[in-house]
All heavy atoms as TSV, in Angstrom:
chain	resi	resn	atom	element	x	y	z
A	1	GLY	N	N	97.061	118.309	104.832
A	1	GLY	CA	C	96.961	117.345	105.926
A	1	GLY	C	C	97.921	116.162	105.761
A	1	GLY	O	O	97.859	115.462	104.827
A	2	GLY	N	N	98.708	115.869	106.792
A	2	GLY	CA	C	99.701	114.807	106.632
A	2	GLY	C	C	99.124	113.477	106.726
A	2	GLY	O	O	97.982	113.234	107.105
A	3	GLY	N	N	99.922	112.450	106.298
A	3	GLY	CA	C	99.437	111.128	106.346
A	3	GLY	C	C	100.128	110.390	107.504
A	3	GLY	O	O	101.089	110.832	108.059
A	4	GLY	N	N	99.544	109.231	107.860
A	4	GLY	CA	C	99.995	108.500	109.020
A	4	GLY	C	C	101.272	107.803	108.659
A	4	GLY	O	O	101.682	107.658	107.516
A	5	GLY	N	N	101.997	107.378	109.650
A	5	GLY	CA	C	103.276	106.637	109.531
A	5	GLY	C	C	103.011	105.173	109.167
A	5	GLY	O	O	101.941	104.767	108.964
A	6	GLY	N	N	104.084	104.408	109.127
A	6	GLY	CA	C	103.990	103.015	108.802
A	6	GLY	C	C	103.524	102.133	109.949
A	6	GLY	O	O	102.867	102.612	110.856
A	7	ALA	N	N	103.854	100.873	109.826
A	7	ALA	CA	C	103.436	99.957	110.902
A	7	ALA	C	C	104.306	100.002	112.093
A	7	ALA	O	O	105.453	99.570	112.010
A	7	ALA	CB	C	103.401	98.535	110.308
A	8	GLY	N	N	103.822	100.566	113.214
A	8	GLY	CA	C	104.546	100.648	114.385
A	8	GLY	C	C	104.186	99.611	115.402
A	8	GLY	O	O	103.531	98.624	115.035
A	9	GLY	N	N	104.594	99.789	116.586
A	9	GLY	CA	C	104.230	98.897	117.637
A	9	GLY	C	C	105.092	97.661	117.775
A	9	GLY	O	O	105.738	97.292	116.775
A	10	GLY	N	N	105.133	97.084	118.901
A	10	GLY	CA	C	106.000	95.921	119.087
A	10	GLY	C	C	105.281	94.629	118.750
A	10	GLY	O	O	104.093	94.601	118.577
A	11	ALA	N	N	106.040	93.553	118.747
A	11	ALA	CA	C	105.495	92.264	118.432
A	11	ALA	C	C	104.497	91.746	119.518
A	11	ALA	O	O	103.645	90.990	119.300
A	11	ALA	CB	C	106.597	91.244	118.257
A	12	SER	N	N	104.690	92.359	120.746
A	12	SER	CA	C	103.822	91.975	121.851
A	12	SER	C	C	102.434	92.521	121.616
A	12	SER	O	O	101.444	91.981	122.173
A	12	SER	CB	C	104.377	92.544	123.166
A	12	SER	OG	O	104.470	93.899	123.061
A	13	GLN	N	N	102.272	93.466	120.773
A	13	GLN	CA	C	100.965	94.068	120.488
A	13	GLN	C	C	100.459	93.600	119.096
A	13	GLN	O	O	100.197	94.406	118.237
A	13	GLN	CB	C	101.063	95.582	120.464
A	13	GLN	CG	C	101.091	96.220	121.864
A	13	GLN	CD	C	100.945	97.727	121.835
A	13	GLN	OE1	O	101.725	98.368	121.120
A	13	GLN	NE2	N	99.995	98.270	122.533
A	14	ARG	N	N	100.315	92.247	118.940
A	14	ARG	CA	C	99.900	91.755	117.717
A	14	ARG	C	C	98.406	92.112	117.504
A	14	ARG	O	O	97.611	91.961	118.388
A	14	ARG	CB	C	100.013	90.258	117.701
A	14	ARG	CG	C	101.368	89.858	117.126
A	14	ARG	CD	C	101.536	88.460	116.566
A	14	ARG	NE	N	100.294	87.720	116.333
A	14	ARG	CZ	C	99.999	86.577	116.985
A	14	ARG	NH1	N	100.842	86.097	117.907
A	14	ARG	NH2	N	98.919	85.922	116.635
A	15	MET	N	N	98.130	92.659	116.281
A	15	MET	CA	C	96.844	93.085	115.977
A	15	MET	C	C	95.954	91.961	115.417
A	15	MET	O	O	96.424	91.198	114.543
A	15	MET	CB	C	96.946	94.184	114.916
A	15	MET	CG	C	97.460	95.470	115.432
A	15	MET	SD	S	96.144	96.322	116.343
A	15	MET	CE	C	96.184	97.863	115.426
A	16	HIS	N	N	94.752	91.823	115.940
A	16	HIS	CA	C	93.828	90.961	115.287
A	16	HIS	C	C	93.121	91.720	114.171
A	16	HIS	O	O	93.113	92.971	114.194
A	16	HIS	CB	C	92.736	90.530	116.308
A	16	HIS	CG	C	93.337	89.878	117.548
A	16	HIS	ND1	N	94.053	88.704	117.516
A	16	HIS	CD2	C	93.370	90.261	118.840
A	16	HIS	CE1	C	94.437	88.398	118.710
A	16	HIS	NE2	N	94.034	89.333	119.517
A	17	SER	N	N	92.675	91.062	113.159
A	17	SER	CA	C	92.028	91.787	112.039
A	17	SER	C	C	90.822	92.589	112.550
A	17	SER	O	O	90.564	93.710	111.974
A	17	SER	CB	C	91.534	90.755	111.029
A	17	SER	OG	O	90.655	89.780	111.640
A	18	GLU	N	N	90.191	92.141	113.602
A	18	GLU	CA	C	89.102	92.930	114.210
A	18	GLU	C	C	89.636	94.319	114.683
A	18	GLU	O	O	89.035	95.371	114.434
A	18	GLU	CB	C	88.548	92.207	115.371
A	18	GLU	CG	C	87.141	92.573	115.711
A	18	GLU	CD	C	86.530	91.695	116.809
A	18	GLU	OE1	O	86.351	90.490	116.585
A	18	GLU	OE2	O	86.338	92.193	117.946
A	19	ASP	N	N	90.780	94.277	115.371
A	19	ASP	CA	C	91.389	95.469	115.848
A	19	ASP	C	C	91.740	96.451	114.732
A	19	ASP	O	O	91.596	97.617	114.827
A	19	ASP	CB	C	92.609	95.223	116.723
A	19	ASP	CG	C	92.259	94.527	118.022
A	19	ASP	OD1	O	91.147	94.741	118.487
A	19	ASP	OD2	O	93.114	93.787	118.544
A	20	GLN	N	N	92.306	95.870	113.648
A	20	GLN	CA	C	92.697	96.642	112.508
A	20	GLN	C	C	91.509	97.334	111.853
A	20	GLN	O	O	91.610	98.477	111.486
A	20	GLN	CB	C	93.398	95.774	111.487
A	20	GLN	CG	C	94.849	95.443	111.949
A	20	GLN	CD	C	95.546	94.544	111.006
A	20	GLN	OE1	O	94.938	93.607	110.401
A	20	GLN	NE2	N	96.839	94.765	110.786
A	21	ALA	N	N	90.392	96.642	111.821
A	21	ALA	CA	C	89.142	97.209	111.284
A	21	ALA	C	C	88.687	98.357	112.147
A	21	ALA	O	O	88.291	99.419	111.645
A	21	ALA	CB	C	88.067	96.127	111.142
A	22	THR	N	N	88.782	98.174	113.416
A	22	THR	CA	C	88.385	99.199	114.413
A	22	THR	C	C	89.301	100.459	114.230
A	22	THR	O	O	88.830	101.555	114.230
A	22	THR	CB	C	88.487	98.694	115.841
A	22	THR	OG1	O	87.721	97.498	115.977
A	22	THR	CG2	C	87.990	99.730	116.833
A	23	MET	N	N	90.577	100.157	114.059
A	23	MET	CA	C	91.496	101.302	113.910
A	23	MET	C	C	91.204	102.061	112.617
A	23	MET	O	O	91.274	103.264	112.587
A	23	MET	CB	C	92.949	100.754	113.799
A	23	MET	CG	C	93.441	100.198	115.090
A	23	MET	SD	S	93.541	101.369	116.447
A	23	MET	CE	C	94.641	100.526	117.494
A	24	LYS	N	N	90.881	101.331	111.550
A	24	LYS	CA	C	90.587	101.967	110.313
A	24	LYS	C	C	89.372	102.878	110.422
A	24	LYS	O	O	89.325	103.984	109.915
A	24	LYS	CB	C	90.289	100.825	109.278
A	24	LYS	CG	C	90.453	101.249	107.830
A	24	LYS	CD	C	90.221	100.115	106.907
A	24	LYS	CE	C	91.505	99.661	106.239
A	24	LYS	NZ	N	91.296	98.626	105.254
A	25	ILE	N	N	88.342	102.389	111.152
A	25	ILE	CA	C	87.131	103.151	111.373
A	25	ILE	C	C	87.467	104.409	112.206
A	25	ILE	O	O	86.976	105.513	111.922
A	25	ILE	CB	C	86.042	102.315	111.972
A	25	ILE	CG1	C	85.547	101.240	111.022
A	25	ILE	CG2	C	84.874	103.159	112.498
A	25	ILE	CD1	C	84.717	100.136	111.652
A	26	ALA	N	N	88.244	104.228	113.270
A	26	ALA	CA	C	88.557	105.304	114.123
A	26	ALA	C	C	89.352	106.393	113.344
A	26	ALA	O	O	89.111	107.594	113.535
A	26	ALA	CB	C	89.423	104.829	115.315
A	27	ARG	N	N	90.236	105.955	112.510
A	27	ARG	CA	C	91.008	106.885	111.675
A	27	ARG	C	C	90.116	107.669	110.722
A	27	ARG	O	O	90.237	108.870	110.500
A	27	ARG	CB	C	92.084	106.116	110.902
A	27	ARG	CG	C	93.267	106.939	110.558
A	27	ARG	CD	C	94.426	106.063	110.090
A	27	ARG	NE	N	95.062	105.454	111.247
A	27	ARG	CZ	C	95.527	104.207	111.248
A	27	ARG	NH1	N	95.453	103.407	110.211
A	27	ARG	NH2	N	96.155	103.742	112.339
A	28	LYS	N	N	89.156	106.908	110.149
A	28	LYS	CA	C	88.198	107.514	109.240
A	28	LYS	C	C	87.352	108.605	109.982
A	28	LYS	O	O	87.141	109.694	109.441
A	28	LYS	CB	C	87.308	106.450	108.621
A	28	LYS	CG	C	86.321	106.924	107.589
A	28	LYS	CD	C	87.088	107.100	106.230
A	28	LYS	CE	C	86.087	107.537	105.170
A	28	LYS	NZ	N	86.793	107.996	103.971
A	29	LEU	N	N	86.912	108.250	111.169
A	29	LEU	CA	C	86.155	109.206	111.977
A	29	LEU	C	C	86.955	110.463	112.266
A	29	LEU	O	O	86.430	111.555	112.215
A	29	LEU	CB	C	85.642	108.518	113.246
A	29	LEU	CG	C	84.375	107.686	113.058
A	29	LEU	CD1	C	84.194	106.775	114.332
A	29	LEU	CD2	C	83.145	108.499	112.787
A	30	ALA	N	N	88.217	110.244	112.646
A	30	ALA	CA	C	89.057	111.370	112.954
A	30	ALA	C	C	89.167	112.290	111.757
A	30	ALA	O	O	89.090	113.538	111.856
A	30	ALA	CB	C	90.435	110.878	113.361
A	31	HIS	N	N	89.325	111.693	110.585
A	31	HIS	CA	C	89.442	112.438	109.328
A	31	HIS	C	C	88.150	113.210	109.075
A	31	HIS	O	O	88.188	114.431	108.728
A	31	HIS	CB	C	89.781	111.481	108.205
A	31	HIS	CG	C	89.875	112.244	106.842
A	31	HIS	ND1	N	90.984	112.978	106.565
A	31	HIS	CD2	C	89.036	112.270	105.801
A	31	HIS	CE1	C	90.768	113.498	105.373
A	31	HIS	NE2	N	89.632	113.061	104.857
A	32	LEU	N	N	87.019	112.545	109.283
A	32	LEU	CA	C	85.719	113.193	108.992
A	32	LEU	C	C	85.529	114.387	109.986
A	32	LEU	O	O	85.073	115.472	109.526
A	32	LEU	CB	C	84.602	112.233	109.163
A	32	LEU	CG	C	84.459	111.240	108.022
A	32	LEU	CD1	C	83.381	110.145	108.393
A	32	LEU	CD2	C	84.088	111.891	106.701
A	33	TYR	N	N	85.838	114.198	111.252
A	33	TYR	CA	C	85.682	115.247	112.237
A	33	TYR	C	C	86.616	116.464	111.889
A	33	TYR	O	O	86.275	117.607	112.039
A	33	TYR	CB	C	85.987	114.777	113.625
A	33	TYR	CG	C	84.784	114.174	114.362
A	33	TYR	CD1	C	84.725	112.778	114.613
A	33	TYR	CD2	C	83.688	114.932	114.677
A	33	TYR	CE1	C	83.640	112.257	115.200
A	33	TYR	CE2	C	82.605	114.417	115.319
A	33	TYR	CZ	C	82.545	113.031	115.542
A	33	TYR	OH	O	81.457	112.509	116.164
A	34	ASN	N	N	87.852	116.136	111.408
A	34	ASN	CA	C	88.763	117.155	110.966
A	34	ASN	C	C	88.115	118.003	109.825
A	34	ASN	O	O	88.237	119.262	109.838
A	34	ASN	CB	C	90.062	116.579	110.502
A	34	ASN	CG	C	91.137	116.638	111.520
A	34	ASN	OD1	O	91.184	117.576	112.326
A	34	ASN	ND2	N	91.943	115.658	111.620
A	35	GLU	N	N	87.596	117.341	108.835
A	35	GLU	CA	C	86.952	118.001	107.751
A	35	GLU	C	C	85.824	118.865	108.196
A	35	GLU	O	O	85.668	119.980	107.693
A	35	GLU	CB	C	86.457	116.953	106.688
A	35	GLU	CG	C	87.596	116.269	105.953
A	35	GLU	CD	C	88.454	117.189	105.147
A	35	GLU	OE1	O	87.930	117.964	104.332
A	35	GLU	OE2	O	89.663	117.143	105.300
A	36	GLU	N	N	84.987	118.373	109.049
A	36	GLU	CA	C	83.864	119.111	109.588
A	36	GLU	C	C	84.341	120.346	110.339
A	36	GLU	O	O	83.722	121.425	110.156
A	36	GLU	CB	C	83.019	118.267	110.501
A	36	GLU	CG	C	82.070	117.294	109.791
A	36	GLU	CD	C	81.065	118.001	108.935
A	36	GLU	OE1	O	80.410	118.938	109.443
A	36	GLU	OE2	O	81.005	117.690	107.790
A	37	ALA	N	N	85.396	120.173	111.069
A	37	ALA	CA	C	85.899	121.366	111.851
A	37	ALA	C	C	86.384	122.394	110.919
A	37	ALA	O	O	86.156	123.615	111.133
A	37	ALA	CB	C	87.040	120.926	112.758
A	38	ARG	N	N	87.105	121.988	109.842
A	38	ARG	CA	C	87.615	122.930	108.866
A	38	ARG	C	C	86.419	123.672	108.186
A	38	ARG	O	O	86.484	124.896	108.054
A	38	ARG	CB	C	88.458	122.201	107.806
A	38	ARG	CG	C	89.255	123.141	106.990
A	38	ARG	CD	C	90.175	122.340	106.016
A	38	ARG	NE	N	91.038	121.465	106.784
A	38	ARG	CZ	C	91.532	120.267	106.312
A	38	ARG	NH1	N	91.117	119.886	105.145
A	38	ARG	NH2	N	92.298	119.542	107.068
A	39	ALA	N	N	85.405	122.934	107.834
A	39	ALA	CA	C	84.268	123.482	107.194
A	39	ALA	C	C	83.573	124.475	108.189
A	39	ALA	O	O	83.136	125.573	107.745
A	39	ALA	CB	C	83.268	122.393	106.771
A	40	ALA	N	N	83.487	124.113	109.445
A	40	ALA	CA	C	82.906	124.987	110.428
A	40	ALA	C	C	83.632	126.308	110.519
A	40	ALA	O	O	83.068	127.390	110.681
A	40	ALA	CB	C	82.788	124.266	111.760
A	41	LEU	N	N	84.928	126.220	110.510
A	41	LEU	CA	C	85.801	127.420	110.592
A	41	LEU	C	C	85.564	128.327	109.378
A	41	LEU	O	O	85.558	129.531	109.442
A	41	LEU	CB	C	87.234	127.090	110.761
A	41	LEU	CG	C	87.649	126.588	112.128
A	41	LEU	CD1	C	89.091	126.140	112.100
A	41	LEU	CD2	C	87.499	127.752	113.130
A	42	VAL	N	N	85.397	127.687	108.209
A	42	VAL	CA	C	85.162	128.461	106.970
A	42	VAL	C	C	83.783	129.117	106.999
A	42	VAL	O	O	83.665	130.237	106.582
A	42	VAL	CB	C	85.415	127.538	105.737
A	42	VAL	CG1	C	84.910	128.210	104.475
A	42	VAL	CG2	C	86.837	127.063	105.624
A	43	ARG	N	N	82.843	128.309	107.447
A	43	ARG	CA	C	81.468	128.785	107.452
A	43	ARG	C	C	81.254	129.968	108.369
A	43	ARG	O	O	80.526	130.846	108.024
A	43	ARG	CB	C	80.552	127.633	108.038
A	43	ARG	CG	C	79.812	126.880	106.947
A	43	ARG	CD	C	78.586	126.186	107.501
A	43	ARG	NE	N	78.809	125.539	108.764
A	43	ARG	CZ	C	79.222	124.228	108.927
A	43	ARG	NH1	N	79.562	123.544	107.882
A	43	ARG	NH2	N	79.334	123.711	110.146
A	44	ARG	N	N	81.875	129.977	109.546
A	44	ARG	CA	C	81.587	130.955	110.554
A	44	ARG	C	C	82.651	132.058	110.560
A	44	ARG	O	O	83.725	131.885	110.071
A	44	ARG	CB	C	81.547	130.280	111.912
A	44	ARG	CG	C	80.683	129.038	111.942
A	44	ARG	CD	C	80.105	128.851	113.317
A	44	ARG	NE	N	79.229	127.677	113.360
A	44	ARG	CZ	C	77.984	127.603	112.957
A	44	ARG	NH1	N	77.430	128.703	112.430
A	44	ARG	NH2	N	77.255	126.525	113.044
A	45	ASP	N	N	82.269	133.154	111.216
A	45	ASP	CA	C	83.284	134.174	111.425
A	45	ASP	C	C	84.181	133.681	112.524
A	45	ASP	O	O	83.806	132.902	113.350
A	45	ASP	CB	C	82.640	135.533	111.741
A	45	ASP	CG	C	81.367	135.433	112.468
A	45	ASP	OD1	O	81.396	135.029	113.675
A	45	ASP	OD2	O	80.310	135.731	111.884
A	46	SER	N	N	85.347	134.229	112.539
A	46	SER	CA	C	86.439	133.738	113.466
A	46	SER	C	C	86.100	133.891	114.929
A	46	SER	O	O	86.712	133.326	115.754
A	46	SER	CB	C	87.719	134.465	113.135
A	46	SER	OG	O	87.555	135.846	113.116
A	47	THR	N	N	85.041	134.684	115.223
A	47	THR	CA	C	84.683	134.861	116.627
A	47	THR	C	C	83.985	133.630	117.244
A	47	THR	O	O	84.020	133.383	118.444
A	47	THR	CB	C	83.723	136.062	116.835
A	47	THR	OG1	O	82.629	135.924	115.939
A	47	THR	CG2	C	84.512	137.352	116.528
A	48	ASP	N	N	83.264	132.903	116.326
A	48	ASP	CA	C	82.551	131.728	116.822
A	48	ASP	C	C	83.280	130.440	116.467
A	48	ASP	O	O	83.004	129.837	115.448
A	48	ASP	CB	C	81.138	131.705	116.262
A	48	ASP	CG	C	80.291	130.554	116.777
A	48	ASP	OD1	O	80.656	130.044	117.863
A	48	ASP	OD2	O	79.247	130.245	116.138
A	49	THR	N	N	84.178	129.985	117.337
A	49	THR	CA	C	84.958	128.835	117.016
A	49	THR	C	C	84.605	127.613	117.912
A	49	THR	O	O	85.234	126.606	117.812
A	49	THR	CB	C	86.484	129.096	117.243
A	49	THR	OG1	O	86.661	129.610	118.633
A	49	THR	CG2	C	87.013	130.160	116.312
A	50	GLN	N	N	83.549	127.800	118.666
A	50	GLN	CA	C	83.158	126.751	119.604
A	50	GLN	C	C	82.857	125.435	118.928
A	50	GLN	O	O	83.299	124.359	119.335
A	50	GLN	CB	C	81.930	127.198	120.417
A	50	GLN	CG	C	81.542	126.235	121.556
A	50	GLN	CD	C	82.697	126.069	122.557
A	50	GLN	OE1	O	83.225	127.029	123.088
A	50	GLN	NE2	N	83.101	124.833	122.823
A	51	GLU	N	N	82.074	125.490	117.816
A	51	GLU	CA	C	81.733	124.250	117.098
A	51	GLU	C	C	82.955	123.565	116.537
A	51	GLU	O	O	83.170	122.401	116.655
A	51	GLU	CB	C	80.728	124.599	115.988
A	51	GLU	CG	C	80.239	123.394	115.227
A	51	GLU	CD	C	79.468	123.640	113.960
A	51	GLU	OE1	O	79.378	124.860	113.609
A	51	GLU	OE2	O	79.011	122.664	113.345
A	52	ALA	N	N	83.828	124.420	115.929
A	52	ALA	CA	C	85.105	123.862	115.376
A	52	ALA	C	C	85.946	123.225	116.490
A	52	ALA	O	O	86.515	122.131	116.256
A	52	ALA	CB	C	85.856	124.935	114.637
A	53	GLU	N	N	86.013	123.873	117.641
A	53	GLU	CA	C	86.807	123.322	118.711
A	53	GLU	C	C	86.263	121.972	119.224
A	53	GLU	O	O	86.998	121.058	119.474
A	53	GLU	CB	C	86.821	124.301	119.955
A	53	GLU	CG	C	87.866	125.377	119.810
A	53	GLU	CD	C	87.918	126.267	120.996
A	53	GLU	OE1	O	87.909	125.731	122.161
A	53	GLU	OE2	O	88.012	127.491	120.820
A	54	THR	N	N	84.921	121.906	119.281
A	54	THR	CA	C	84.294	120.659	119.712
A	54	THR	C	C	84.600	119.562	118.711
A	54	THR	O	O	84.987	118.422	119.065
A	54	THR	CB	C	82.743	120.845	119.734
A	54	THR	OG1	O	82.455	121.901	120.675
A	54	THR	CG2	C	82.067	119.573	120.287
A	55	LEU	N	N	84.483	119.849	117.385
A	55	LEU	CA	C	84.785	118.895	116.399
A	55	LEU	C	C	86.270	118.492	116.390
A	55	LEU	O	O	86.602	117.276	116.207
A	55	LEU	CB	C	84.445	119.495	114.972
A	55	LEU	CG	C	82.937	119.600	114.724
A	55	LEU	CD1	C	82.670	120.577	113.568
A	55	LEU	CD2	C	82.280	118.271	114.439
A	56	LEU	N	N	87.159	119.438	116.592
A	56	LEU	CA	C	88.597	119.091	116.671
A	56	LEU	C	C	88.864	118.197	117.897
A	56	LEU	O	O	89.734	117.291	117.800
A	56	LEU	CB	C	89.371	120.381	116.698
A	56	LEU	CG	C	89.562	121.086	115.391
A	56	LEU	CD1	C	90.153	122.476	115.566
A	56	LEU	CD2	C	90.346	120.272	114.390
A	57	THR	N	N	88.191	118.465	118.976
A	57	THR	CA	C	88.360	117.632	120.203
A	57	THR	C	C	87.958	116.222	119.876
A	57	THR	O	O	88.680	115.274	120.232
A	57	THR	CB	C	87.514	118.155	121.353
A	57	THR	OG1	O	87.870	119.526	121.634
A	57	THR	CG2	C	87.734	117.305	122.620
A	58	GLU	N	N	86.830	116.003	119.166
A	58	GLU	CA	C	86.407	114.683	118.761
A	58	GLU	C	C	87.427	114.048	117.827
A	58	GLU	O	O	87.744	112.903	117.965
A	58	GLU	CB	C	85.046	114.802	118.062
A	58	GLU	CG	C	83.865	114.895	119.031
A	58	GLU	CD	C	83.776	113.673	119.947
A	58	GLU	OE1	O	83.687	112.532	119.480
A	58	GLU	OE2	O	83.759	113.867	121.148
A	59	ALA	N	N	87.864	114.815	116.873
A	59	ALA	CA	C	88.866	114.291	115.890
A	59	ALA	C	C	90.104	113.809	116.611
A	59	ALA	O	O	90.646	112.733	116.377
A	59	ALA	CB	C	89.258	115.406	114.884
A	60	HIS	N	N	90.537	114.603	117.579
A	60	HIS	CA	C	91.710	114.264	118.377
A	60	HIS	C	C	91.514	112.972	119.137
A	60	HIS	O	O	92.373	112.116	119.199
A	60	HIS	CB	C	92.087	115.413	119.334
A	60	HIS	CG	C	93.389	115.144	120.067
A	60	HIS	ND1	N	93.374	114.763	121.410
A	60	HIS	CD2	C	94.704	115.212	119.686
A	60	HIS	CE1	C	94.657	114.595	121.799
A	60	HIS	NE2	N	95.421	114.818	120.784
A	61	ARG	N	N	90.302	112.832	119.716
A	61	ARG	CA	C	89.967	111.601	120.487
A	61	ARG	C	C	90.073	110.424	119.620
A	61	ARG	O	O	90.606	109.398	120.011
A	61	ARG	CB	C	88.587	111.818	121.094
A	61	ARG	CG	C	88.294	110.996	122.284
A	61	ARG	CD	C	87.015	111.512	122.972
A	61	ARG	NE	N	85.879	111.329	122.096
A	61	ARG	CZ	C	84.970	110.331	122.272
A	61	ARG	NH1	N	85.110	109.543	123.293
A	61	ARG	NH2	N	83.933	110.207	121.467
A	62	TRP	N	N	89.500	110.523	118.387
A	62	TRP	CA	C	89.495	109.354	117.494
A	62	TRP	C	C	90.914	109.078	117.045
A	62	TRP	O	O	91.284	107.930	116.782
A	62	TRP	CB	C	88.544	109.585	116.368
A	62	TRP	CG	C	87.133	109.406	116.766
A	62	TRP	CD1	C	86.136	110.413	116.883
A	62	TRP	CD2	C	86.482	108.220	117.166
A	62	TRP	NE1	N	85.006	109.860	117.349
A	62	TRP	CE2	C	85.134	108.565	117.480
A	62	TRP	CE3	C	86.886	106.851	117.262
A	62	TRP	CZ2	C	84.239	107.574	117.912
A	62	TRP	CZ3	C	85.968	105.919	117.681
A	62	TRP	CH2	C	84.654	106.291	117.998
A	63	MET	N	N	91.725	110.124	116.824
A	63	MET	CA	C	93.091	109.923	116.427
A	63	MET	C	C	93.886	109.169	117.426
A	63	MET	O	O	94.636	108.237	117.137
A	63	MET	CB	C	93.782	111.281	116.148
A	63	MET	CG	C	93.656	111.780	114.712
A	63	MET	SD	S	94.677	113.187	114.450
A	63	MET	CE	C	93.469	114.455	114.327
A	64	MET	N	N	93.679	109.545	118.767
A	64	MET	CA	C	94.327	108.810	119.818
A	64	MET	C	C	93.919	107.359	119.838
A	64	MET	O	O	94.743	106.487	120.023
A	64	MET	CB	C	94.009	109.518	121.157
A	64	MET	CG	C	94.452	110.944	121.278
A	64	MET	SD	S	96.259	111.190	121.017
A	64	MET	CE	C	96.855	110.564	122.536
A	65	LEU	N	N	92.638	107.125	119.634
A	65	LEU	CA	C	92.117	105.800	119.689
A	65	LEU	C	C	92.658	104.947	118.513
A	65	LEU	O	O	92.934	103.763	118.694
A	65	LEU	CB	C	90.547	105.790	119.590
A	65	LEU	CG	C	89.847	106.157	120.891
A	65	LEU	CD1	C	88.387	106.292	120.605
A	65	LEU	CD2	C	90.082	105.087	121.974
A	66	SER	N	N	92.884	105.601	117.381
A	66	SER	CA	C	93.359	104.844	116.222
A	66	SER	C	C	94.917	104.729	116.245
A	66	SER	O	O	95.492	104.144	115.351
A	66	SER	CB	C	92.890	105.526	114.940
A	66	SER	OG	O	93.577	106.736	114.753
A	67	GLY	N	N	95.521	105.364	117.247
A	67	GLY	CA	C	96.974	105.299	117.352
A	67	GLY	C	C	97.732	106.217	116.425
A	67	GLY	O	O	98.927	106.076	116.194
A	68	ASP	N	N	97.056	107.214	115.816
A	68	ASP	CA	C	97.724	108.135	114.925
A	68	ASP	C	C	98.440	109.235	115.705
A	68	ASP	O	O	97.929	109.707	116.673
A	68	ASP	CB	C	96.672	108.785	113.964
A	68	ASP	CG	C	96.795	108.130	112.615
A	68	ASP	OD1	O	97.441	107.097	112.529
A	68	ASP	OD2	O	96.123	108.639	111.709
């Protein structure tokens, strides 16, 4: 699993510490959903991927929110 990039964004998008905390949580949630999806794929036979897909969708949503 790759790591995120450095500090992006323009000066016009100055982050408040509150926003940074929110981003950190969103990133953590994305990571957790990713791990759950992986575990779901390992647990189940390859025919039943619905749970994993749902988890990956959630992970993606949180990644987008955290700007990853």
